Biopython code that builds the backbone (N, CA, C, O; Angstrom):
import numpy as np
from Bio.PDB.StructureBuilder import StructureBuilder

atoms = [
    (1, "MET", "N", (-6.157, 20.221, 0.040)),
    (1, "MET", "CA", (-7.446, 20.460, -0.487)),
    (1, "MET", "C", (-8.236, 22.008, 0.223)),
    (1, "MET", "O", (-8.809, 21.809, 1.294)),
    (2, "PRO", "N", (-8.267, 23.071, -0.172)),
    (2, "PRO", "CA", (-8.769, 24.213, 1.040)),
    (2, "PRO", "C", (-10.374, 23.792, 1.160)),
    (2, "PRO", "O", (-11.173, 23.298, 0.364)),
    (3, "VAL", "N", (-10.443, 24.160, 2.325)),
    (3, "VAL", "CA", (-11.629, 24.076, 2.835)),
    (3, "VAL", "C", (-12.529, 24.896, 3.397)),
    (3, "VAL", "O", (-12.411, 25.103, 4.604)),
    (4, "ASN", "N", (-13.497, 25.468, 2.741)),
    (4, "ASN", "CA", (-14.438, 26.553, 3.245)),
    (4, "ASN", "C", (-14.756, 26.670, 4.313)),
    (4, "ASN", "O", (-14.351, 25.748, 5.021)),
    (5, "ALA", "N", (-15.491, 27.620, 4.956)),
    (5, "ALA", "CA", (-16.261, 27.597, 6.379)),
    (5, "ALA", "C", (-17.342, 26.480, 6.462)),
    (5, "ALA", "O", (-17.573, 25.865, 7.503)),
    (6, "GLN", "N", (-17.873, 26.304, 5.487)),
    (6, "GLN", "CA", (-19.228, 25.425, 5.491)),
    (6, "GLN", "C", (-18.458, 23.736, 5.426)),
    (6, "GLN", "O", (-19.327, 22.882, 5.247)),
    (7, "GLY", "N", (-17.401, 23.305, 5.509)),
    (7, "GLY", "CA", (-16.496, 22.367, 4.704)),
    (7, "GLY", "C", (-16.158, 22.463, 3.512)),
    (7, "GLY", "O", (-16.155, 23.405, 2.720)),
    (8, "PRO", "N", (-15.678, 20.701, 3.397)),
    (8, "PRO", "CA", (-15.087, 20.512, 1.631)),
    (8, "PRO", "C", (-16.201, 20.676, 0.950)),
    (8, "PRO", "O", (-17.325, 20.542, 1.433)),
    (9, "CYS", "N", (-15.963, 20.959, -0.145)),
    (9, "CYS", "CA", (-16.988, 20.794, -1.322)),
    (9, "CYS", "C", (-17.376, 19.300, -1.588)),
    (9, "CYS", "O", (-17.099, 18.240, -1.025)),
    (10, "LEU", "N", (-18.228, 19.691, -2.816)),
    (10, "LEU", "CA", (-18.858, 18.087, -3.058)),
    (10, "LEU", "C", (-17.643, 17.289, -3.901)),
    (10, "LEU", "O", (-17.325, 16.113, -3.723)),
    (11, "ALA", "N", (-17.015, 18.268, -4.913)),
    (11, "ALA", "CA", (-16.327, 17.634, -5.600)),
    (11, "ALA", "C", (-15.116, 16.982, -4.846)),
    (11, "ALA", "O", (-14.674, 15.936, -5.320)),
    (12, "GLU", "N", (-14.651, 17.400, -3.937)),
    (12, "GLU", "CA", (-13.469, 16.908, -2.942)),
    (12, "GLU", "C", (-14.020, 15.845, -2.006)),
    (12, "GLU", "O", (-13.140, 15.181, -1.458)),
    (13, "THR", "N", (-15.296, 15.524, -1.689)),
    (13, "THR", "CA", (-15.599, 14.779, -0.950)),
    (13, "THR", "C", (-15.775, 13.394, -1.851)),
    (13, "THR", "O", (-15.509, 12.322, -1.307)),
    (14, "ALA", "N", (-16.187, 13.420, -3.114)),
    (14, "ALA", "CA", (-16.651, 12.838, -3.994)),
    (14, "ALA", "C", (-14.916, 12.235, -4.642)),
    (14, "ALA", "O", (-14.799, 11.036, -4.894)),
    (15, "ILE", "N", (-14.132, 12.852, -4.774)),
    (15, "ILE", "CA", (-12.853, 12.020, -4.734)),
    (15, "ILE", "C", (-11.987, 11.735, -3.619)),
    (15, "ILE", "O", (-10.935, 11.120, -3.797)),
    (16, "PHE", "N", (-12.414, 12.206, -2.281)),
    (16, "PHE", "CA", (-12.040, 11.180, -1.139)),
    (16, "PHE", "C", (-12.660, 9.842, -1.166)),
    (16, "PHE", "O", (-11.950, 8.842, -1.057)),
    (17, "GLU", "N", (-13.953, 9.756, -1.306)),
    (17, "GLU", "CA", (-14.837, 8.533, -1.199)),
    (17, "GLU", "C", (-14.297, 7.715, -2.186)),
    (17, "GLU", "O", (-14.263, 6.496, -2.013)),
    (18, "LEU", "N", (-13.665, 8.480, -3.685)),
    (18, "LEU", "CA", (-13.670, 7.329, -4.544)),
    (18, "LEU", "C", (-12.253, 6.484, -4.238)),
    (18, "LEU", "O", (-12.025, 5.279, -4.350)),
    (19, "VAL", "N", (-11.175, 7.868, -3.697)),
    (19, "VAL", "CA", (-9.863, 6.963, -3.093)),
    (19, "VAL", "C", (-10.184, 6.095, -2.143)),
    (19, "VAL", "O", (-9.878, 4.921, -2.349)),
    (20, "THR", "N", (-10.715, 6.368, -1.170)),
    (20, "THR", "CA", (-10.879, 5.691, -0.003)),
    (20, "THR", "C", (-11.502, 4.251, -0.417)),
    (20, "THR", "O", (-10.999, 3.215, 0.017)),
    (21, "GLU", "N", (-12.403, 4.247, -1.109)),
    (21, "GLU", "CA", (-13.068, 3.008, -1.820)),
    (21, "GLU", "C", (-12.196, 2.140, -2.642)),
    (21, "GLU", "O", (-12.082, 0.944, -2.376)),
    (22, "MET", "N", (-11.509, 2.757, -3.740)),
    (22, "MET", "CA", (-10.271, 1.994, -4.101)),
    (22, "MET", "C", (-9.172, 1.445, -3.148)),
    (22, "MET", "O", (-8.670, 0.343, -3.367)),
    (23, "ILE", "N", (-8.837, 2.135, -2.196)),
    (23, "ILE", "CA", (-7.977, 1.279, -0.915)),
    (23, "ILE", "C", (-8.544, 0.369, -0.419)),
    (23, "ILE", "O", (-8.051, -0.754, -0.523)),
    (24, "VAL", "N", (-9.606, 0.542, 0.188)),
    (24, "VAL", "CA", (-10.495, -0.348, 0.914)),
    (24, "VAL", "C", (-10.699, -2.087, -0.140)),
    (24, "VAL", "O", (-10.631, -3.209, 0.361)),
    (25, "LEU", "N", (-10.924, -1.799, -1.484)),
    (25, "LEU", "CA", (-11.085, -2.916, -2.140)),
    (25, "LEU", "C", (-9.857, -3.148, -2.514)),
    (25, "LEU", "O", (-9.591, -4.341, -2.656)),
    (26, "SER", "N", (-8.886, -2.280, -2.754)),
    (26, "SER", "CA", (-7.435, -3.087, -2.656)),
    (26, "SER", "C", (-6.969, -3.784, -1.582)),
    (26, "SER", "O", (-6.415, -4.871, -1.747)),
    (27, "ILE", "N", (-7.140, -3.240, -0.364)),
    (27, "ILE", "CA", (-6.938, -4.252, 0.934)),
    (27, "ILE", "C", (-7.735, -5.616, 1.049)),
    (27, "ILE", "O", (-7.157, -6.616, 1.475)),
    (28, "LYS", "N", (-9.002, -5.650, 0.686)),
    (28, "LYS", "CA", (-9.782, -6.656, 0.393)),
    (28, "LYS", "C", (-9.449, -7.751, -0.483)),
    (28, "LYS", "O", (-9.444, -8.927, -0.120)),
    (29, "SER", "N", (-9.124, -7.277, -1.833)),
    (29, "SER", "CA", (-8.706, -8.296, -2.538)),
    (29, "SER", "C", (-7.222, -8.728, -2.691)),
    (29, "SER", "O", (-7.006, -9.840, -3.172)),
    (30, "GLU", "N", (-6.301, -8.031, -2.363)),
    (30, "GLU", "CA", (-5.150, -8.806, -2.305)),
    (30, "GLU", "C", (-4.531, -8.893, -0.952)),
    (30, "GLU", "O", (-3.320, -9.060, -0.805)),
    (31, "CYS", "N", (-5.372, -8.778, 0.032)),
    (31, "CYS", "CA", (-4.893, -9.320, 1.314)),
    (31, "CYS", "C", (-5.903, -9.905, 2.074)),
    (31, "CYS", "O", (-5.813, -11.122, 2.236)),
    (32, "LEU", "N", (-6.887, -9.294, 2.601)),
    (32, "LEU", "CA", (-7.983, -10.084, 3.462)),
    (32, "LEU", "C", (-8.499, -11.226, 2.967)),
    (32, "LEU", "O", (-8.937, -12.149, 3.653)),
    (33, "ASP", "N", (-8.449, -11.174, 1.540)),
    (33, "ASP", "CA", (-9.491, -12.353, 0.755)),
    (33, "ASP", "C", (-8.544, -13.637, 1.034)),
    (33, "ASP", "O", (-9.092, -14.731, 0.904)),
    (34, "HIS", "N", (-7.365, -13.617, 1.353)),
    (34, "HIS", "CA", (-6.218, -14.770, 1.411)),
    (34, "HIS", "C", (-6.106, -15.159, 2.928)),
    (34, "HIS", "O", (-5.369, -16.106, 3.204)),
    (35, "LEU", "N", (-6.597, -14.683, 3.666)),
    (35, "LEU", "CA", (-6.358, -14.657, 5.142)),
    (35, "LEU", "C", (-7.310, -15.028, 5.997)),
    (35, "LEU", "O", (-8.482, -14.688, 5.841)),
    (36, "VAL", "N", (-6.779, -15.975, 7.270)),
    (36, "VAL", "CA", (-7.925, -16.360, 7.842)),
    (36, "VAL", "C", (-8.007, -15.684, 9.266)),
    (36, "VAL", "O", (-7.700, -16.358, 10.249)),
    (37, "LEU", "N", (-8.355, -14.556, 9.387)),
    (37, "LEU", "CA", (-8.193, -13.728, 10.540)),
    (37, "LEU", "C", (-8.514, -14.302, 11.851)),
    (37, "LEU", "O", (-9.486, -15.052, 11.764)),
    (38, "MET", "N", (-8.072, -14.217, 12.942)),
    (38, "MET", "CA", (-8.529, -14.455, 14.583)),
    (38, "MET", "C", (-8.592, -13.612, 15.305)),
    (38, "MET", "O", (-7.959, -13.751, 16.352)),
    (39, "GLY", "N", (-9.245, -12.559, 15.134)),
    (39, "GLY", "CA", (-9.862, -11.807, 15.876)),
    (39, "GLY", "C", (-9.096, -10.164, 15.647)),
    (39, "GLY", "O", (-7.950, -10.195, 15.198)),
    (40, "GLU", "N", (-9.572, -9.082, 15.878)),
    (40, "GLU", "CA", (-9.163, -7.701, 15.589)),
    (40, "GLU", "C", (-8.104, -7.467, 15.818)),
    (40, "GLU", "O", (-7.550, -6.819, 14.930)),
    (41, "GLU", "N", (-7.357, -7.771, 16.878)),
    (41, "GLU", "CA", (-5.304, -7.523, 16.597)),
    (41, "GLU", "C", (-5.002, -8.356, 15.366)),
    (41, "GLU", "O", (-4.321, -7.782, 14.516)),
    (42, "HIS", "N", (-5.307, -9.362, 15.159)),
    (42, "HIS", "CA", (-4.916, -9.907, 13.683)),
    (42, "HIS", "C", (-5.296, -9.206, 12.702)),
    (42, "HIS", "O", (-4.544, -8.792, 11.820)),
    (43, "LEU", "N", (-6.518, -9.006, 12.770)),
    (43, "LEU", "CA", (-6.778, -7.718, 11.415)),
    (43, "LEU", "C", (-6.005, -6.538, 11.345)),
    (43, "LEU", "O", (-5.433, -6.270, 10.288)),
    (44, "ARG", "N", (-5.898, -5.694, 12.463)),
    (44, "ARG", "CA", (-5.294, -4.500, 12.602)),
    (44, "ARG", "C", (-3.778, -4.852, 11.968)),
    (44, "ARG", "O", (-3.263, -4.250, 11.025)),
    (45, "ASN", "N", (-3.177, -5.995, 12.727)),
    (45, "ASN", "CA", (-1.558, -6.336, 11.726)),
    (45, "ASN", "C", (-1.852, -6.483, 10.307)),
    (45, "ASN", "O", (-1.188, -5.778, 9.548)),
    (46, "ALA", "N", (-2.801, -7.337, 9.760)),
    (46, "ALA", "CA", (-2.530, -7.283, 8.496)),
    (46, "ALA", "C", (-2.744, -6.288, 7.586)),
    (46, "ALA", "O", (-2.413, -6.213, 6.403)),
    (47, "VAL", "N", (-3.456, -5.385, 8.432)),
    (47, "VAL", "CA", (-3.940, -4.167, 7.493)),
    (47, "VAL", "C", (-2.561, -3.352, 7.751)),
    (47, "VAL", "O", (-1.971, -2.850, 6.795)),
    (48, "HIS", "N", (-2.177, -3.263, 8.783)),
    (48, "HIS", "CA", (-0.820, -2.638, 8.911)),
    (48, "HIS", "C", (0.416, -3.010, 8.079)),
    (48, "HIS", "O", (1.042, -2.144, 7.468)),
    (49, "GLU", "N", (0.713, -4.123, 8.064)),
    (49, "GLU", "CA", (1.349, -4.817, 7.057)),
    (49, "GLU", "C", (1.097, -4.528, 5.789)),
    (49, "GLU", "O", (2.103, -4.369, 5.097)),
    (50, "TYR", "N", (-0.157, -4.384, 5.152)),
    (50, "TYR", "CA", (-0.499, -4.287, 3.715)),
    (50, "TYR", "C", (-0.387, -2.786, 3.596)),
    (50, "TYR", "O", (-0.109, -2.377, 2.469)),
    (51, "MET", "N", (-0.539, -1.957, 4.480)),
    (51, "MET", "CA", (-0.474, -0.665, 3.943)),
    (51, "MET", "C", (0.748, -0.202, 4.097)),
    (51, "MET", "O", (0.930, 0.906, 3.592)),
    (52, "ARG", "N", (2.007, -0.882, 4.843)),
    (52, "ARG", "CA", (3.373, -0.659, 4.680)),
    (52, "ARG", "C", (3.920, -1.091, 3.292)),
    (52, "ARG", "O", (4.638, -0.372, 2.598)),
    (53, "HIS", "N", (3.514, -2.318, 2.967)),
    (53, "HIS", "CA", (3.839, -2.485, 1.882)),
    (53, "HIS", "C", (3.185, -1.631, 0.563)),
    (53, "HIS", "O", (4.067, -1.174, -0.163)),
    (54, "TYR", "N", (2.094, -1.398, 0.219)),
    (54, "TYR", "CA", (1.137, -0.694, -0.551)),
    (54, "TYR", "C", (1.958, 0.949, -0.535)),
    (54, "TYR", "O", (1.907, 1.721, -1.493)),
    (55, "HIS", "N", (2.415, 1.130, 0.276)),
    (55, "HIS", "CA", (3.245, 2.703, 0.502)),
    (55, "HIS", "C", (4.446, 2.792, 0.170)),
    (55, "HIS", "O", (4.934, 3.716, -0.480)),
    (56, "GLY", "N", (5.242, 1.446, 0.765)),
    (56, "GLY", "CA", (6.554, 1.660, 0.761)),
    (56, "GLY", "C", (7.301, 0.606, -0.477)),
    (56, "GLY", "O", (8.492, 0.678, -0.780)),
    (57, "GLU", "N", (6.483, -0.191, -0.982)),
    (57, "GLU", "CA", (6.900, -1.705, -1.669)),
    (57, "GLU", "C", (6.372, -1.725, -3.061)),
    (57, "GLU", "O", (7.087, -2.269, -3.904)),
    (58, "ARG", "N", (5.108, -1.163, -3.474)),
    (58, "ARG", "CA", (4.447, -1.320, -4.390)),
    (58, "ARG", "C", (4.394, -0.325, -5.271)),
    (58, "ARG", "O", (4.236, 0.830, -4.877)),
    (59, "PRO", "N", (4.519, -0.626, -6.589)),
    (59, "PRO", "CA", (4.349, 0.286, -7.491)),
    (59, "PRO", "C", (3.214, 0.670, -7.744)),
    (59, "PRO", "O", (2.328, -0.165, -7.557)),
    (60, "HIS", "N", (2.811, 2.023, -8.246)),
    (60, "HIS", "CA", (1.432, 2.423, -8.545)),
    (60, "HIS", "C", (1.600, 3.124, -9.940)),
    (60, "HIS", "O", (2.481, 3.890, -10.332)),
    (61, "GLN", "N", (0.545, 2.653, -10.534)),
    (61, "GLN", "CA", (0.416, 2.741, -11.836)),
    (61, "GLN", "C", (0.189, 4.288, -12.134)),
    (61, "GLN", "O", (0.891, 4.921, -12.922)),
    (62, "GLY", "N", (-0.926, 4.847, -11.378)),
    (62, "GLY", "CA", (-1.108, 6.443, -11.351)),
    (62, "GLY", "C", (-0.063, 7.174, -10.887)),
    (62, "GLY", "O", (-0.166, 8.399, -10.942)),
    (63, "LEU", "N", (1.003, 6.643, -10.404)),
    (63, "LEU", "CA", (2.324, 7.491, -10.317)),
    (63, "LEU", "C", (3.373, 7.176, -11.267)),
    (63, "LEU", "O", (4.554, 7.439, -11.039)),
    (64, "GLY", "N", (2.945, 6.594, -12.375)),
    (64, "GLY", "CA", (4.026, 6.230, -13.217)),
    (64, "GLY", "C", (4.796, 5.252, -13.036)),
    (64, "GLY", "O", (5.943, 5.262, -13.484)),
    (65, "GLY", "N", (4.151, 3.945, -12.147)),
    (65, "GLY", "CA", (4.985, 2.821, -11.724)),
    (65, "GLY", "C", (5.836, 3.276, -10.603)),
    (65, "GLY", "O", (6.585, 2.371, -10.233)),
    (66, "GLU", "N", (5.980, 4.451, -9.896)),
    (66, "GLU", "CA", (6.729, 4.879, -8.557)),
    (66, "GLU", "C", (6.037, 4.358, -7.372)),
    (66, "GLU", "O", (4.844, 4.055, -7.377)),
    (67, "LEU", "N", (6.878, 4.253, -6.275)),
    (67, "LEU", "CA", (6.623, 4.321, -5.011)),
    (67, "LEU", "C", (5.789, 5.605, -4.370)),
    (67, "LEU", "O", (6.186, 6.759, -4.532)),
    (68, "VAL", "N", (4.528, 5.261, -3.588)),
    (68, "VAL", "CA", (4.463, 6.335, -2.724)),
    (68, "VAL", "C", (5.049, 6.883, -1.906)),
    (68, "VAL", "O", (4.814, 8.072, -1.692)),
    (69, "LEU", "N", (5.923, 6.245, -1.246)),
    (69, "LEU", "CA", (7.011, 6.863, -0.414)),
    (69, "LEU", "C", (8.018, 6.036, -0.733)),
    (69, "LEU", "O", (8.229, 4.909, -0.285)),
    (70, "PRO", "N", (8.882, 6.894, -1.854)),
    (70, "PRO", "CA", (10.123, 6.327, -2.185)),
    (70, "PRO", "C", (11.337, 6.510, -1.051)),
    (70, "PRO", "O", (11.442, 7.326, -0.135)),
    (71, "THR", "N", (12.293, 5.322, -1.520)),
    (71, "THR", "CA", (13.142, 5.303, -0.312)),
    (71, "THR", "C", (14.305, 5.569, -1.277)),
    (71, "THR", "O", (14.118, 5.680, -2.489)),
    (72, "ALA", "N", (15.674, 5.679, -0.624)),
    (72, "ALA", "CA", (17.244, 5.921, -1.239)),
    (72, "ALA", "C", (17.123, 4.912, -2.413)),
    (72, "ALA", "O", (16.649, 3.871, -1.958)),
    (73, "SER", "N", (17.335, 4.822, -3.582)),
    (73, "SER", "CA", (17.215, 3.857, -4.483)),
    (73, "SER", "C", (18.346, 3.009, -4.452)),
    (73, "SER", "O", (19.379, 3.621, -4.178)),
    (74, "GLY", "N", (18.437, 2.187, -4.583)),
    (74, "GLY", "CA", (19.493, 0.945, -4.491)),
    (74, "GLY", "C", (20.486, 0.801, -5.536)),
    (74, "GLY", "O", (20.779, 1.708, -6.315)),
    (75, "PRO", "N", (21.079, -0.535, -5.538)),
    (75, "PRO", "CA", (22.286, -0.408, -6.737)),
    (75, "PRO", "C", (21.792, -1.031, -7.828)),
    (75, "PRO", "O", (20.971, -1.938, -7.691)),
    (76, "ALA", "N", (22.208, -0.643, -9.007)),
    (76, "ALA", "CA", (21.855, -1.024, -10.308)),
    (76, "ALA", "C", (21.755, -2.579, -10.327)),
    (76, "ALA", "O", (20.721, -3.224, -10.503)),
    (77, "SER", "N", (23.141, -3.122, -10.093)),
    (77, "SER", "CA", (23.267, -4.303, -10.116)),
    (77, "SER", "C", (23.375, -5.167, -8.746)),
    (77, "SER", "O", (23.431, -4.550, -7.682)),
    (78, "GLY", "N", (23.399, -6.278, -8.753)),
    (78, "GLY", "CA", (23.613, -6.993, -7.652)),
    (78, "GLY", "C", (22.758, -8.290, -7.461)),
    (78, "GLY", "O", (21.963, -8.657, -8.326)),
    (79, "VAL", "N", (22.947, -8.933, -6.348)),
    (79, "VAL", "CA", (21.971, -9.896, -6.587)),
    (79, "VAL", "C", (20.312, -9.561, -6.062)),
    (79, "VAL", "O", (20.123, -8.648, -5.258)),
    (80, "VAL", "N", (19.380, -10.228, -6.493)),
    (80, "VAL", "CA", (18.177, -9.794, -6.492)),
    (80, "VAL", "C", (17.761, -10.719, -5.182)),
    (80, "VAL", "O", (18.227, -11.830, -4.931)),
    (81, "ALA", "N", (16.795, -10.013, -4.421)),
    (81, "ALA", "CA", (16.302, -10.478, -3.313)),
    (81, "ALA", "C", (14.971, -10.384, -2.892)),
    (81, "ALA", "O", (14.290, -9.427, -3.260)),
    (82, "CYS", "N", (14.413, -11.454, -2.006)),
    (82, "CYS", "CA", (12.989, -11.135, -1.816)),
    (82, "CYS", "C", (12.821, -10.754, -0.524)),
    (82, "CYS", "O", (13.500, -11.218, 0.391)),
    (83, "SER", "N", (11.882, -9.862, -0.368)),
    (83, "SER", "CA", (11.350, -9.742, 1.278)),
    (83, "SER", "C", (9.683, -10.194, 1.065)),
    (83, "SER", "O", (9.041, -10.200, 0.014)),
    (84, "GLU", "N", (9.309, -10.506, 2.230)),
    (84, "GLU", "CA", (8.116, -10.795, 2.391)),
    (84, "GLU", "C", (7.265, -10.139, 3.687)),
    (84, "GLU", "O", (7.699, -9.520, 4.659)),
    (85, "ARG", "N", (5.977, -10.488, 3.354)),
    (85, "ARG", "CA", (5.216, -9.712, 4.685)),
    (85, "ARG", "C", (4.074, -11.122, 4.613)),
    (85, "ARG", "O", (4.041, -12.066, 3.823)),
    (86, "LEU", "N", (3.194, -10.780, 5.806)),
    (86, "LEU", "CA", (2.099, -12.118, 6.058)),
    (86, "LEU", "C", (2.291, -13.338, 5.399)),
    (86, "LEU", "O", (1.469, -13.869, 4.652)),
    (87, "GLY", "N", (3.376, -13.761, 5.688)),
    (87, "GLY", "CA", (3.621, -15.332, 5.735)),
    (87, "GLY", "C", (3.847, -15.428, 3.903)),
    (87, "GLY", "O", (3.398, -16.366, 3.245)),
    (88, "GLY", "N", (4.436, -14.546, 3.450)),
    (88, "GLY", "CA", (5.082, -14.392, 1.922)),
    (88, "GLY", "C", (3.593, -14.183, 0.802)),
    (88, "GLY", "O", (3.649, -14.253, -0.425)),
    (89, "LEU", "N", (2.585, -13.972, 1.461)),
    (89, "LEU", "CA", (1.298, -13.083, 0.551)),
    (89, "LEU", "C", (1.800, -12.255, -0.035)),
    (89, "LEU", "O", (1.611, -12.278, -1.251)),
    (90, "LEU", "N", (2.534, -11.315, 0.450)),
    (90, "LEU", "CA", (2.992, -10.109, -0.350)),
    (90, "LEU", "C", (4.521, -10.247, -0.521)),
    (90, "LEU", "O", (5.255, -10.758, 0.324)),
    (91, "ARG", "N", (4.872, -9.802, -1.555)),
    (91, "ARG", "CA", (6.233, -10.350, -1.976)),
    (91, "ARG", "C", (7.010, -8.745, -2.454)),
    (91, "ARG", "O", (6.385, -7.895, -3.088)),
    (92, "HIS", "N", (8.124, -8.610, -2.111)),
    (92, "HIS", "CA", (9.048, -7.038, -2.712)),
    (92, "HIS", "C", (10.243, -7.754, -3.063)),
    (92, "HIS", "O", (10.857, -8.507, -2.307)),
    (93, "TYR", "N", (10.525, -7.491, -4.195)),
    (93, "TYR", "CA", (11.826, -7.718, -4.821)),
    (93, "TYR", "C", (12.718, -6.394, -5.020)),
    (93, "TYR", "O", (12.335, -5.340, -5.526)),
    (94, "HIS", "N", (13.995, -6.685, -4.507)),
    (94, "HIS", "CA", (14.961, -5.654, -4.595)),
    (94, "HIS", "C", (16.429, -6.383, -4.559)),
    (94, "HIS", "O", (16.716, -7.546, -4.275)),
    (95, "ARG", "N", (17.369, -5.131, -5.004)),
    (95, "ARG", "CA", (18.617, -5.714, -5.213)),
    (95, "ARG", "C", (19.681, -5.125, -4.182)),
    (95, "ARG", "O", (19.895, -3.922, -4.027)),
    (96, "GLU", "N", (20.365, -6.245, -3.448)),
    (96, "GLU", "CA", (21.284, -6.245, -2.245)),
    (96, "GLU", "C", (22.222, -5.388, -2.919)),
    (96, "GLU", "O", (22.473, -5.325, -4.123)),
    (97, "ALA", "N", (22.813, -4.585, -1.733)),
    (97, "ALA", "CA", (24.163, -3.830, -2.131)),
    (97, "ALA", "C", (25.292, -5.131, -2.266)),
    (97, "ALA", "O", (25.376, -6.120, -1.538)),
    (98, "ALA", "N", (26.097, -4.779, -3.421)),
    (98, "ALA", "CA", (27.346, -5.625, -3.055)),
    (98, "ALA", "C", (28.457, -5.835, -2.221)),
    (98, "ALA", "O", (29.208, -6.790, -2.420)),
]
sb = StructureBuilder()
sb.init_structure("model")
sb.init_model(0)
sb.init_chain("A")
sb.init_seg("    ")
for serial, (resi, resn, name, xyz) in enumerate(atoms, 1):
    if name == "N":
        sb.init_residue(resn, " ", resi, " ")
    sb.init_atom(name, np.array(xyz, "f"), 0.0, 1.0, " ", f" {name:<3s}", serial, name[0])
structure = sb.get_structure()
């Protein structure tokens, strides 16, 4: 987003605030509401793992069901495997190479 000499315009700020609020609510409802956190380090680890899941494993409706950070596409057929984060709270299903 272009920034003028006076800083970002109001529309850019409003969009940034909306996206930030959506991500924070997503972290709370999909992750933090289901955990008992035992300090700041535990909180940081939970948020870090959630963001790895959010960007690399979770499809996004606004992107047409695509990932934010897509990896090389896997095989079209094969055994379906499950990867877990945060003790199984976050799950990602993928096909393993034959």
